[in-house]
N, C-alpha and C positions, 0 to 999 in steps of 0.2 A: 504494500500500500504506500502510495506517495502523495504528499500534499501538492495538488496541482494549482492552487491559487497562489498568485504572487505574494511574497511577504510584504509587509508594509510597516512603516514606523508605528510603534506602539503595539504591534502584534496584530494578527488576524483576530476576528471576533472570538472571544473566549479562550484565546491561546495562552495568555499570561496565567490564567487560573489553571489551565491544563498543565502548564510548565511547572507551577508550584506543586501540584500533585505528583508529577513525574519526578521532580527533584526529591520530594519526600520519600517516594518509593525507592529511588536509586540509593539514596543515603541509607535507608533501612537495610539495604542489601550490601552495605559496605563499600559503596562507590563514593569516591572523593573527588575525582577529576573528570571533566568532560572534554573530549577532543573535538574541536571544530575543524572539519576536514573539507578541503577542496583540491582540485587538480589543476596544475598550471599548464601553460601552453606546451611545455616540454614533456608532459606526462608524469611529472613528479607530484606525489601526494604531499601537499603543504598543509600545515596545521597551526592552529593556536589552541591553547587549552585554558580552561577556567575551572574554578571550584564548582562542583556540581550544584551547590546552593545558589550559584549565580545564574542558573538556567533561566529563571523568569526574567531577570533584568536583561539578559542577552537576547531573549526573544523580543523584549520590548524595545531595546535600544541598539542591539547588535554589538559586536566586538570589533574594534578598529583593526584595520590591516591595509597597508599601502597597496595601490594598484600596480606598483612596479613589479610585483611577482609575476605578472603576465609576461614579463620580458626577461625572466631568469633562464639561463641555460642550465643544463643538468649538472654542471660543476659549480653552480651558484654565481657565475659571472653574470653581469647584467648588460644587455644590449639595449640600444635606443633607436627610436625613429622620430620622424617629425610629429607623430601623433602621440607617442607614449614612451615611457622609459625614464622619465625624470623623477627626482625625489619628491615632487610636489603631490599634494592631494591625499585623500584617505577614503576608504570604503568601510562598510559595516557588514560583518559576517553574521548572517541570521540563520539559526539552525532550523531544519525541518524536523519537527517533533515526531513525525511518523517514521523517521529513520533512526531515532535514538535507540541504542542497544548497549547493554552492559557487556564489556569485553571479557570473555572467558580466558583468553590468552594473556590478558593484562589485568589481573585482579586489582580492583580498586578504581578502574577506569571505565567510562562509557564513551561512546562514539556517536557523532552526528554528522551527516552531510550538511552543507550550508549553501545558501544563495548569497550573492553579494549585491548590496544596495549602495548607491551613492549617498553622500551625506545629505543630499536633498530628498532622499527617500525614494529615488527612482531605481529600477533594476539597472545594474551595471551592464552596459552593452558588451563588455568583455567577459561576462560570466558564462562559461560554457554550460553549466547546469541550467541556468535560466533560459538560455537559448534552446536547449533540447526540450525543456518543459513546455515552452511556448510553441515550438514546432509541433509537438505531439498534441497539445491542446487545440491548435488550429485544425489539425487533421480530424480530431475527435468531433469537432463542431460540424464536420462534413460526414460524420458517420463512420470514419475509418480509425481503427485502433490497432495497436501493435503489441506483440509479446517478443521479448528478447532475452538472451543470456549470452555470457561470454565464457568460453573455456579458459581455464587457468593452467598453463604449463609452466613448470619451474624445475630448477635443478638444485640439489642439495650438495654442498661442498664441505669437506672437512675443515674444522677450525684450528687444526694444529699445524697448518702450513703457513708460511709467511704471507702476509697481506701484500699485494692483492692477488696472489696466486690462486689457482683453482685445482683442487684434487677431488674427484667425485667421492661422496660419502657412501656410495653403494656401487658395486661393480658387477652385479649379476646381469644376466641377459635382459635385453629389452623385453618388456611385457612379462618377464619371468617371475615366478614365485620366489626365487632366491632374492631378487631385489626387493620384493615386498617384505620378506623376512628381515632383511638387513635394516630396514627402517620401519619395522612393525610398530614400535612404540610411538614414534612420531606420527605415523599415519592414523593410528588409533586415536591419539589425543587430538589430532586435527579434526577427525570426525566428531569427537565428543564436543569440542569447542564450537564447531560450526552448527551442530544440532542445538546446543544451548543458546546460540545467538539467533536461532530461527531461520537458519539457512539450510534448505533441503539439498542434500548431496545426491546427485544421480549416480555418479561414478567417481572412484578414486583408484588410481592404478599406476604401475610403472609405465613409463613411456620409452621411446626408442634410444635416446642418447644416454651416455653414462651418467648416473645420478639423477635422471630426469623422471618426473612424475606429472600427473595431470589430475585436476579436480574439475568435474562438470557439475554445475548447480542448476537448480530449477529456474524457469523463466519467470519474468515479471514484466510490468510495463517498462518502457525504455529507460526512464529516469531511475526507477527502482533497480533495474538491471545494472546500470552504470554504478549506482551506489553500492550494489552488492559486489560488483567486481572489485571495488576498492576495499570494502570490508573484508572480503575473503582473503585478499593478499595481505592485509594488515594482520589478520588472525594467523595465517600460515607463518608469517615472519615471526610473530611472537612465540608461537609454538616451537618453531625451529630453534629459536634462541634458547628456549627452555631445555632443548635436547642437545645443545652444544654443536649445532651444525649451522653453516651459513646457507642462506637461501638467495637465489637470484631468479628474477623474472625477465632478465635481459634477453633480447632477441637472439643473442649468441654469446656464449661464455668462452668458447675456444675456437679460434679461426680454423675453418675447414670442417667443423663439426655440424651436427644437426641442431637447430636452434629451438627456442621456445616461441610458440605461436600464441595468439590471443583470438582464436576464431570466434566470430560472432554468429549466433543463430537468431534469425529474425523472421517473424511471420506477420502478415497483415490480416485483420479480421473486420468483418462488417456484420452488424446485428448479431453478434455472438457466433458467427460462422467463419471458420478458417478458410480463407480464400485460396489456399494452396492445395486444397483437396476437394474432390467431388465435382470439379468443373469439367467442361467439355474438351479442354486443351490437353496437351501432352502431359502424361502422368497425373492427370486430374487437376491441372491448373485451371483456375477461372481466368477469363480475359483480363480482369483487373490485376490478378496476381502475376500473370505473365508480363503485363505492362510495367508493374512495379519492379520485377526482376530485370527487365530490359533496361529500365532507367538506371538501376544500380550498375549493371554491366557496362553501359555506355560511359559512365562517369568515373569508373574505378581508377583510370590513370590519373585524373585530377585529384582524386581523394587519396592517392598513395602518400601524399605529403602529410596526411592526417592518420592514415591507417598503418603505415610503416614509416614513422616520422624521424627515425634516428639514423645517423650514418651507419651504425652497426646493423640496422634492419636489412640493409642491402647485401650484407655478407650472408645473411640467412636466406634471402630470396633467390634460391638457386633451383634450376629445373630438376625434376625427378626426385625432389625432397618432400613432396606433399605440402609445399608452401603456397601453392596456388599462384604461380608467377605469370600465368597466361590469362588474359581477359576473355575467358570462355566460360561456358556453363555446361554442366552435365549432371545426369541422374546418378547420384551416389559416386561421382567421380572425384577422387581426392586430389587429383592434380589440377583440377579446374579452380579458377578463382572463386566461382560461385557453384556450390554443390547443392543440388536439389535433393533434400532429404524427404522421402515420402513416409517413412516409418513402417512398422510391421503391419501386416494385413489386419484390419480391424481397428487400428489406432490412427489411421491417416487423418481423420478429421480433427484430432487433437495434436498429433505430433508432426505433421508436415510443416516444413520450414525451409528457409534458405540459409545455408551456411556460407559465410564469407571467410574464405581461408587466408586471403591476402591481408592479414592484420596481425599485429603483435602487441605485447603488453607495454611497449614504450608509448603507446597511443593514449591520449586523454580519452577515456571511454565516452564521455559526453559529446565531445567533438566528433568522435568516430561515428556514434549512432546518429547524431544530427546529420552528418554528411550522407550516410547511407539512406536514411529516411528521406532527406531532401532529394537525393538522386532518384529514389524509387517513386516519390510523388511526381517528379518531373516526367517520369516515364508514363505514369497513369494519366497525367494531363495531356500528354502527346499521343496516347493510345499506342504506345510502342509494342513491338513484338520481338520475341527472341529469335536469334539466328539459329542455324542448325546446331544441335548439341554436339559436343566433342566427347568421344569416349577414349579411354586409355590415356597414355602419356602424350600430351601435345608435342613434346620435344622430339618425338620419333618421326615427325613429318618434315620433309624437305621444304625449302622456301616456297616453291611453287604450290605444293599441296597445302601448306599452311595458309598461303594467301587465298586459295580457293575456298578453304574452310572458314576464312575470317578469323584465324588465330592471331591474336596480337599479344606481344610480350608486354607486360606491365613495365613501368620505369625500372631501369636497372641500376639507378643511382639516385641519391637524394637530389642532386642537381636537376636531373631529368624530371623527377616528380615535382619539384618546385616550379619548373617552367610550365608544366601542365596545370598546376594549381593556380599560378598567377594569371594564366590566360583564360581561365574558366569562368563563364558567366554564371554557371550554377553555383560555384564557390562564392562569388560576390553576393549573389542573392541569398544563399543559405546562411552564411556566416556573418555578413555585414562587414563594414569597413574596419572596425577596431580588431576583431578577431583575425580577419584576413591579414591585416598588417602585422599582428603579433606572430602569426604562424610564419610568415615570410622572414621576419627579422630573427626569430629564434632559430629557425632551421638554417639560415645563412650563418648565424653565429656558431652553431654546432659544426657546420662544414669548415669554417675558418679554424676552429680549434683543433681539428684533426687533419688539416690539409697535408701535413708532411708525414703522417703516421702510416705504417704498414698495417695490413689486416690484423696481425696479432696484437699490435699496440692499440688499435681501435677497439678490439674486443676487451682488452685489459682496461681501457679508459671507461668503458660502460658496464663492466662485468657486475659490479656490486651497487650500481646506481639505481636500477629498477627492481 
């Protein structure tokens, strides 16, 4: 459940009283501090924290934080532009009470996502959470709703090696029981913590790369799904620390290896009906669902600067690695950028969805979902149709056959992604001037910082950032 009304100075109707009750409840459970959480342009979870008893006053007046954090790089350097990046100004962080949860991995603490208001009480045009909420609200007014979830892939490293080196904390075979046994206690406690925080876990299992695991969680509305993605990662990090292992969600921790994805599952619904099942189109797609998928597929190159936003992202985006590096779609095809998931027979009406594989956990999930939904809605407005589906590994086709099938490689570098992002009319319409400006400035700043680094040095620079 997510609060979809904009926050306002003094709090929404009845919200201060609700915050007083919630503060009392949390305090009675031994909670002392409240984390106010948002995600910056570079995908870093930034926070302020207040005593839990201050929750009512923070709901009423917000907590102060400079807007300059929209221009932070992942190493905390600050970039500037003509629009932003100066030390001037202030914003107010306003918690969404529907997101407040006591943190099991951090006893004595609770967590809340926030929206950011200007000091004049207006929504900050650079707030990615507000952007996503307003986009989803506008679609709902036209009868269209969405469900979303983000897969969380991560690696566990030993903490007895010199920083910032990486040595896997488990070495058993990919997807193997040995690897689960090696981190059995961590995985058990992760399940316990997430269940206590109200996060339904669909799967938790070893993945392909050394020391790699994945958690898949239940779907929510898009804003709730983005909140949940951040909460799950914070919880896993806390549990990992308790077990004496280092955790990384970086797109790649070792050059030449298989990286961590942040695949997005997204479905569109109208009048309680899943538009990705039961229709007359291919694999049960309704015309509206096909147009939605066609819009996403068309604009994936421009959205790469948001979906795979770090220089290290492009070391992960390699063919034949199930990273979705080609702008194609396919039914259950894990090499395509968009995988149509229809689900088991009898579950299609609830489970059918689109999986966007060309995304990682360096992405700000609010910006990522806003871009995907904005692209999908543009496809609906245009009545778009999907091209021929691609089966198997797209890289097996020669240039002529790839051209015939319409197979396009997504950007192979952050520079290429930025060029597509900057020239996109959809980007300008979806994100607005301030967010677009911040993305361009921050991505260029990241490129400048790694300009002379080789792939191993790039992976080292980002290994423990995300």
